[in-house]
C-alpha positions as a LaTeX table, in Angstrom:
\begin{tabular}{lrrr}
\hline
Residue & $x$ (\AA) & $y$ (\AA) & $z$ (\AA) \\
\hline
Unk1 & 6.04 & $-2.21$ & 17.12 \\
Unk2 & 7.62 & $-5.63$ & 17.69 \\
Unk3 & 4.16 & $-7.20$ & 17.73 \\
Unk4 & 3.32 & $-5.49$ & 14.41 \\
Unk5 & 6.54 & $-6.80$ & 12.83 \\
Unk6 & 5.83 & $-10.33$ & 14.08 \\
Unk7 & 2.29 & $-10.16$ & 12.74 \\
Unk8 & 3.55 & $-8.82$ & 9.40 \\
Unk9 & 6.09 & $-11.63$ & 9.03 \\
Unk10 & 3.42 & $-14.19$ & 9.93 \\
Unk11 & 1.04 & $-12.77$ & 7.33 \\
Unk12 & 3.72 & $-12.84$ & 4.63 \\
Unk13 & 4.19 & $-16.54$ & 5.30 \\
Unk14 & 0.74 & $-17.86$ & 6.21 \\
Unk15 & $-1.82$ & $-15.44$ & 4.74 \\
Unk16 & $-3.77$ & $-16.79$ & 1.73 \\
Unk17 & $-6.99$ & $-15.92$ & $-0.06$ \\
Unk18 & $-9.15$ & $-18.95$ & $-0.90$ \\
Unk19 & $-12.41$ & $-17.07$ & $-1.43$ \\
Unk20 & $-15.01$ & $-15.13$ & 0.54 \\
Unk21 & $-15.16$ & $-17.09$ & 3.81 \\
Unk22 & $-16.16$ & $-14.62$ & 6.54 \\
Unk23 & $-15.38$ & $-14.34$ & 9.36 \\
Unk24 & $-12.25$ & $-16.40$ & 8.63 \\
Unk25 & $-11.06$ & $-14.44$ & 5.59 \\
Unk26 & $-12.52$ & $-12.14$ & 2.96 \\
Unk27 & $-10.95$ & $-9.97$ & 0.28 \\
Unk28 & $-10.90$ & $-6.60$ & 2.07 \\
Unk29 & $-9.24$ & $-8.16$ & 5.11 \\
Unk30 & $-6.73$ & $-10.06$ & 2.96 \\
Unk31 & $-5.82$ & $-6.92$ & 0.98 \\
Unk32 & $-5.45$ & $-4.80$ & 4.11 \\
Unk33 & $-3.24$ & $-7.26$ & 5.98 \\
Unk34 & $-0.97$ & $-8.08$ & 3.05 \\
Unk35 & $-0.42$ & $-4.44$ & 2.08 \\
Unk36 & 0.08 & $-3.51$ & 5.72 \\
Unk37 & 2.70 & $-6.26$ & 6.10 \\
Unk38 & 4.79 & $-4.80$ & 3.25 \\
Unk39 & 4.58 & $-1.32$ & 4.77 \\
Unk40 & 5.60 & $-2.49$ & 8.26 \\
Unk41 & 8.61 & $-4.47$ & 6.99 \\
Unk42 & 9.82 & $-1.53$ & 4.86 \\
Unk43 & 9.46 & 0.82 & 7.83 \\
Unk44 & 11.35 & $-1.52$ & 10.15 \\
Unk45 & 14.26 & $-1.97$ & 7.74 \\
Unk46 & 14.16 & 1.74 & 6.72 \\
Unk47 & 14.42 & 0.76 & 3.06 \\
Unk48 & 12.36 & $-0.85$ & 0.32 \\
Unk49 & 12.70 & $-4.54$ & 1.08 \\
Unk50 & 10.12 & $-5.72$ & $-1.45$ \\
Unk51 & 10.12 & $-4.19$ & $-4.92$ \\
Unk52 & 6.85 & $-3.80$ & $-6.77$ \\
Unk53 & 7.56 & $-6.85$ & $-8.93$ \\
Unk54 & 8.38 & $-8.93$ & $-5.83$ \\
Unk55 & 5.08 & $-7.89$ & $-4.24$ \\
Unk56 & 3.29 & $-8.89$ & $-7.42$ \\
Unk57 & 4.79 & $-12.39$ & $-7.36$ \\
Unk58 & 4.02 & $-12.82$ & $-3.64$ \\
Unk59 & 0.44 & $-11.73$ & $-4.30$ \\
Unk60 & 0.11 & $-14.28$ & $-7.11$ \\
Unk61 & 1.21 & $-17.10$ & $-4.79$ \\
Unk62 & $-1.23$ & $-16.10$ & $-2.07$ \\
Unk63 & $-4.34$ & $-15.70$ & $-4.25$ \\
Unk64 & $-5.70$ & $-19.26$ & $-4.62$ \\
Unk65 & $-9.40$ & $-18.73$ & $-5.26$ \\
Unk66 & $-10.62$ & $-20.66$ & $-8.31$ \\
Unk67 & $-12.83$ & $-17.83$ & $-9.59$ \\
Unk68 & $-9.75$ & $-15.55$ & $-9.85$ \\
Unk69 & $-7.98$ & $-17.87$ & $-12.30$ \\
Unk70 & $-8.55$ & $-15.66$ & $-15.36$ \\
Unk71 & $-7.42$ & $-12.58$ & $-13.46$ \\
Unk72 & $-4.22$ & $-14.38$ & $-12.39$ \\
Unk73 & $-3.54$ & $-15.31$ & $-16.02$ \\
Unk74 & $-3.85$ & $-11.64$ & $-16.98$ \\
Unk75 & $-1.35$ & $-10.64$ & $-14.29$ \\
Unk76 & 1.08 & $-13.36$ & $-15.38$ \\
Unk77 & 1.00 & $-12.04$ & $-18.94$ \\
Unk78 & 1.70 & $-8.55$ & $-17.65$ \\
Unk79 & 4.73 & $-9.85$ & $-15.74$ \\
Unk80 & 6.27 & $-11.14$ & $-18.97$ \\
Unk81 & 6.34 & $-7.68$ & $-20.55$ \\
Unk82 & 9.62 & $-5.75$ & $-20.65$ \\
Unk83 & 9.67 & $-3.40$ & $-18.86$ \\
Unk84 & 7.05 & $-4.45$ & $-16.33$ \\
Unk85 & 4.74 & $-1.43$ & $-15.93$ \\
Unk86 & 1.92 & $-3.36$ & $-14.25$ \\
Unk87 & 2.03 & $-2.52$ & $-10.54$ \\
Unk88 & 0.98 & $-4.22$ & $-7.34$ \\
Unk89 & $-1.86$ & $-1.73$ & $-6.97$ \\
Unk90 & $-3.08$ & $-2.57$ & $-10.50$ \\
Unk91 & $-3.23$ & $-6.26$ & $-9.58$ \\
Unk92 & $-5.04$ & $-5.51$ & $-6.30$ \\
Unk93 & $-7.59$ & $-3.43$ & $-8.20$ \\
Unk94 & $-8.09$ & $-6.18$ & $-10.79$ \\
Unk95 & $-8.72$ & $-8.86$ & $-8.15$ \\
Unk96 & $-10.95$ & $-6.54$ & $-6.12$ \\
Unk97 & $-13.15$ & $-5.78$ & $-9.13$ \\
Unk98 & $-13.63$ & $-9.49$ & $-9.84$ \\
Unk99 & $-14.51$ & $-10.21$ & $-6.20$ \\
Unk100 & $-16.99$ & $-7.32$ & $-6.07$ \\
Unk101 & $-18.57$ & $-8.52$ & $-9.31$ \\
Unk102 & $-19.15$ & $-12.03$ & $-8.00$ \\
Unk103 & $-20.08$ & $-10.99$ & $-4.45$ \\
Unk104 & $-21.82$ & $-7.61$ & $-4.89$ \\
Unk105 & $-24.50$ & $-7.86$ & $-2.19$ \\
Unk106 & $-22.90$ & $-7.68$ & 1.21 \\
Unk107 & $-19.14$ & $-7.39$ & 1.61 \\
Unk108 & $-18.23$ & $-8.65$ & 5.05 \\
Unk109 & $-16.97$ & $-6.25$ & 7.71 \\
Unk110 & $-16.31$ & $-6.57$ & 11.40 \\
Unk111 & $-19.38$ & $-5.95$ & 13.62 \\
Unk112 & $-19.50$ & $-2.53$ & 15.19 \\
Unk113 & $-20.67$ & $-2.89$ & 18.80 \\
Unk114 & $-21.03$ & 0.85 & 19.31 \\
Unk115 & $-23.31$ & 1.13 & 16.30 \\
Unk116 & $-25.55$ & $-1.75$ & 17.44 \\
Unk117 & $-25.91$ & $-0.27$ & 20.93 \\
Unk118 & $-26.76$ & 3.14 & 19.47 \\
Unk119 & $-29.51$ & 1.65 & 17.34 \\
Unk120 & $-30.99$ & $-0.14$ & 20.37 \\
Unk121 & $-30.88$ & 3.06 & 22.43 \\
Unk122 & $-32.50$ & 5.03 & 19.64 \\
Unk123 & $-35.44$ & 2.64 & 19.35 \\
Unk124 & $-35.91$ & 2.37 & 23.13 \\
Unk125 & $-35.83$ & 6.06 & 23.95 \\
Unk126 & $-37.37$ & 7.32 & 20.70 \\
Unk127 & $-35.90$ & 10.73 & 21.42 \\
Unk128 & $-34.09$ & 12.49 & 18.61 \\
Unk129 & $-31.85$ & 14.50 & 20.86 \\
Unk130 & $-30.36$ & 11.36 & 22.37 \\
Unk131 & $-30.23$ & 9.43 & 19.12 \\
Unk132 & $-27.01$ & 9.74 & 17.21 \\
Unk133 & $-28.59$ & 8.62 & 13.97 \\
Unk134 & $-26.18$ & 5.82 & 13.28 \\
Unk135 & $-28.68$ & 3.42 & 11.74 \\
Unk136 & $-29.90$ & 3.37 & 8.18 \\
Unk137 & $-32.00$ & 6.50 & 7.60 \\
Unk138 & $-32.12$ & 7.45 & 11.33 \\
Unk139 & $-30.38$ & 10.74 & 10.68 \\
Unk140 & $-33.48$ & 12.20 & 8.98 \\
Unk141 & $-35.73$ & 11.33 & 11.93 \\
Unk142 & $-33.14$ & 12.66 & 14.38 \\
Unk143 & $-32.94$ & 16.00 & 12.63 \\
Unk144 & $-36.74$ & 16.38 & 12.78 \\
Unk145 & $-37.19$ & 15.26 & 16.41 \\
Unk146 & $-34.25$ & 16.79 & 18.24 \\
Unk147 & $-30.83$ & 18.26 & 17.78 \\
Unk148 & $-30.32$ & 16.28 & 14.62 \\
Unk149 & $-27.85$ & 13.79 & 15.96 \\
Unk150 & $-24.40$ & 13.28 & 14.61 \\
Unk151 & $-25.50$ & 11.29 & 11.60 \\
Unk152 & $-22.82$ & 8.59 & 11.57 \\
Unk153 & $-25.04$ & 5.95 & 10.02 \\
Unk154 & $-25.10$ & 4.65 & 6.48 \\
Unk155 & $-28.04$ & 6.90 & 5.75 \\
Unk156 & $-25.91$ & 9.93 & 6.59 \\
Unk157 & $-22.90$ & 8.77 & 4.62 \\
Unk158 & $-24.65$ & 7.46 & 1.54 \\
Unk159 & $-23.07$ & 10.00 & $-0.79$ \\
Unk160 & $-19.66$ & 9.88 & 0.88 \\
Unk161 & $-19.67$ & 6.07 & 0.82 \\
Unk162 & $-19.78$ & 6.08 & $-2.96$ \\
Unk163 & $-16.11$ & 5.80 & $-4.01$ \\
Unk164 & $-14.60$ & 8.61 & $-6.03$ \\
Unk165 & $-12.05$ & 6.25 & $-7.62$ \\
Unk166 & $-12.57$ & 2.70 & $-8.89$ \\
Unk167 & $-9.42$ & 1.36 & $-7.18$ \\
Unk168 & $-9.97$ & 2.94 & $-3.76$ \\
Unk169 & $-10.78$ & 1.17 & $-0.50$ \\
Unk170 & $-12.10$ & 2.22 & 2.91 \\
Unk171 & $-10.43$ & 2.55 & 6.30 \\
Unk172 & $-11.79$ & 3.22 & 9.78 \\
Unk173 & $-10.43$ & 6.31 & 11.52 \\
Unk174 & $-9.73$ & 6.58 & 15.24 \\
Unk175 & $-13.04$ & 8.38 & 15.79 \\
Unk176 & $-14.93$ & 5.44 & 14.28 \\
Unk177 & $-15.77$ & 7.14 & 10.98 \\
Unk178 & $-15.17$ & 5.43 & 7.65 \\
Unk179 & $-13.02$ & 7.24 & 5.10 \\
Unk180 & $-12.12$ & 6.48 & 1.51 \\
Unk181 & $-8.47$ & 5.48 & 1.13 \\
Unk182 & $-6.40$ & 6.27 & $-1.96$ \\
Unk183 & $-2.97$ & 7.88 & $-2.48$ \\
Unk184 & $-4.45$ & 10.53 & $-4.81$ \\
Unk185 & $-6.97$ & 11.77 & $-2.23$ \\
Unk186 & $-6.15$ & 15.01 & $-0.39$ \\
Unk187 & $-7.24$ & 14.53 & 3.21 \\
Unk188 & $-8.30$ & 17.26 & 5.58 \\
Unk189 & $-6.09$ & 17.91 & 8.63 \\
Unk190 & $-8.79$ & 16.41 & 10.85 \\
Unk191 & $-9.06$ & 13.17 & 8.85 \\
Unk192 & $-5.28$ & 12.86 & 8.65 \\
Unk193 & $-4.99$ & 13.44 & 12.42 \\
Unk194 & $-7.55$ & 10.71 & 13.17 \\
Unk195 & $-5.95$ & 8.28 & 10.71 \\
Unk196 & $-4.25$ & 5.28 & 12.31 \\
Unk197 & $-0.47$ & 5.14 & 12.18 \\
Unk198 & $-0.45$ & 2.02 & 10.03 \\
Unk199 & $-2.77$ & 3.64 & 7.51 \\
Unk200 & $-0.66$ & 6.81 & 7.44 \\
Unk201 & 2.48 & 4.77 & 6.81 \\
Unk202 & 0.73 & 2.86 & 4.05 \\
Unk203 & $-0.47$ & 6.13 & 2.52 \\
Unk204 & 3.07 & 7.55 & 2.49 \\
Unk205 & 4.47 & 4.35 & 0.96 \\
Unk206 & 1.83 & 4.29 & $-1.79$ \\
Unk207 & 2.42 & 7.93 & $-2.63$ \\
Unk208 & 6.19 & 7.42 & $-2.80$ \\
Unk209 & 5.73 & 4.35 & $-4.98$ \\
Unk210 & 3.41 & 6.28 & $-7.29$ \\
Unk211 & 5.95 & 9.10 & $-7.66$ \\
Unk212 & 8.68 & 6.59 & $-8.55$ \\
Unk213 & 6.43 & 4.87 & $-11.09$ \\
Unk214 & 5.48 & 8.19 & $-12.68$ \\
Unk215 & 9.14 & 9.20 & $-12.95$ \\
Unk216 & 10.07 & 5.85 & $-14.51$ \\
Unk217 & 7.17 & 6.05 & $-16.96$ \\
Unk218 & 8.26 & 9.57 & $-17.94$ \\
Unk219 & 11.81 & 8.40 & $-18.60$ \\
Unk220 & 10.57 & 5.51 & $-20.73$ \\
Unk221 & 8.38 & 7.85 & $-22.79$ \\
Unk222 & 11.31 & 10.23 & $-23.34$ \\
Unk223 & 13.58 & 7.38 & $-24.47$ \\
Unk224 & 10.93 & 6.07 & $-26.84$ \\
Unk225 & 10.47 & 9.53 & $-28.37$ \\
Unk226 & 14.24 & 9.88 & $-28.84$ \\
Unk227 & 14.46 & 6.49 & $-30.52$ \\
Unk228 & 11.57 & 7.44 & $-32.80$ \\
Unk229 & 13.28 & 10.72 & $-33.81$ \\
Unk230 & 16.56 & 8.93 & $-34.56$ \\
Unk231 & 14.79 & 6.29 & $-36.64$ \\
Unk232 & 12.95 & 8.92 & $-38.69$ \\
Unk233 & 16.15 & 10.91 & $-39.25$ \\
Unk234 & 18.09 & 7.85 & $-40.43$ \\
Unk235 & 15.32 & 6.88 & $-42.87$ \\
Unk236 & 15.43 & 10.35 & $-44.46$ \\
Unk237 & 19.19 & 10.34 & $-45.18$ \\
Unk238 & 19.79 & 10.68 & $-49.01$ \\
Unk239 & 22.93 & 8.50 & $-49.11$ \\
Unk240 & 22.80 & 5.94 & $-46.41$ \\
Unk241 & 26.06 & 4.29 & $-45.53$ \\
Unk242 & 26.78 & 1.10 & $-47.53$ \\
Unk243 & 26.65 & $-2.12$ & $-45.64$ \\
Unk244 & 29.88 & $-3.56$ & $-44.36$ \\
Unk245 & 31.43 & $-6.38$ & $-46.45$ \\
Unk246 & 30.88 & $-9.85$ & $-45.10$ \\
Unk247 & 33.61 & $-11.33$ & $-42.97$ \\
Unk248 & 35.58 & $-14.28$ & $-44.44$ \\
Unk249 & 34.31 & $-17.64$ & $-43.40$ \\
Unk250 & 37.83 & $-18.79$ & $-42.47$ \\
Unk251 & 40.76 & $-16.67$ & $-41.36$ \\
Unk252 & 44.04 & $-17.68$ & $-43.00$ \\
Unk253 & 47.19 & $-18.12$ & $-40.98$ \\
Unk254 & 50.49 & $-16.30$ & $-41.65$ \\
Unk255 & 52.03 & $-19.21$ & $-43.61$ \\
Unk256 & 49.04 & $-19.51$ & $-45.92$ \\
Unk257 & 49.00 & $-15.75$ & $-46.50$ \\
Unk258 & 52.73 & $-15.82$ & $-47.37$ \\
Unk259 & 52.21 & $-18.69$ & $-49.84$ \\
Unk260 & 49.32 & $-16.93$ & $-51.52$ \\
Unk261 & 51.32 & $-13.70$ & $-51.79$ \\
Unk262 & 54.32 & $-15.56$ & $-53.32$ \\
Unk263 & 52.14 & $-17.34$ & $-55.83$ \\
Unk264 & 50.47 & $-14.12$ & $-56.85$ \\
Unk265 & 53.84 & $-12.34$ & $-57.28$ \\
Unk266 & 55.28 & $-15.27$ & $-59.24$ \\
Unk267 & 52.28 & $-15.35$ & $-61.50$ \\
Unk268 & 52.58 & $-11.66$ & $-62.24$ \\
Unk269 & 56.36 & $-11.90$ & $-63.08$ \\
Unk270 & 55.85 & $-14.91$ & $-65.38$ \\
Unk271 & 53.11 & $-13.06$ & $-67.19$ \\
Unk272 & 55.44 & $-10.09$ & $-67.84$ \\
Unk273 & 58.26 & $-12.34$ & $-69.16$ \\
Unk274 & 55.95 & $-14.02$ & $-71.63$ \\
Unk275 & 54.81 & $-10.64$ & $-72.88$ \\
Unk276 & 58.45 & $-9.47$ & $-73.44$ \\
Unk277 & 59.32 & $-12.64$ & $-75.33$ \\
Unk278 & 56.37 & $-12.16$ & $-77.69$ \\
Unk279 & 57.40 & $-8.58$ & $-78.37$ \\
Unk280 & 60.99 & $-9.59$ & $-79.27$ \\
Unk281 & 59.85 & $-12.25$ & $-81.72$ \\
\hline
\end{tabular}
């Protein structure tokens, strides 16, 4: 665990994405390590150390590829909005889509030694019962020649490899099988059991974050509906309240108020005396 924390802290400081440069760095590896670093730190501290907005700003500093400039501008505009509803997962999905658009042919992945050895053994022995069908299309030949193999190759998983969600990614389980990763996916007990601890922790964190975002979005919608109802009710009132009179530009002191009151009283008494004198005459 201490090694994981040290690696997470190192990634938060020194991990950057400058473009597709395998085997040094590529997008899937960058996304996995950065997201994993946030999960490990939160688990160690037993609280949410990095809020979603903080993760967004850290992600913006670490993405330095020139071809992602327009996508970074879009994220910066989303960060200006109040409230900020654009999430870290939304930004990851946006960057991932741009990378997959520019580099659609062969996303880099770590070489699988077991798979290479299985392919060599399958060609050498040419026996379906011993072949595990891990190469492209070998599963069909294995099923015809022998027991059918286990079909772990890309030919066997062609349909399952197609993502069910546009913002999902893939993880490798403990048994070596690839599995689609997304917080909305309901995993079987077997897949969840073979999932690595780091991936399980990340899954729990993403699901908790999604629940909090949904609750916040629901509260915002309720407040907006209440404000709309109040605005409509006030506009339908037959006699709206008159506006308040404007405040005086200068507040008079006590002496000035006393002088003005005396002058006004004196003026009223002199006016009455003049009226009496005219009546007598």
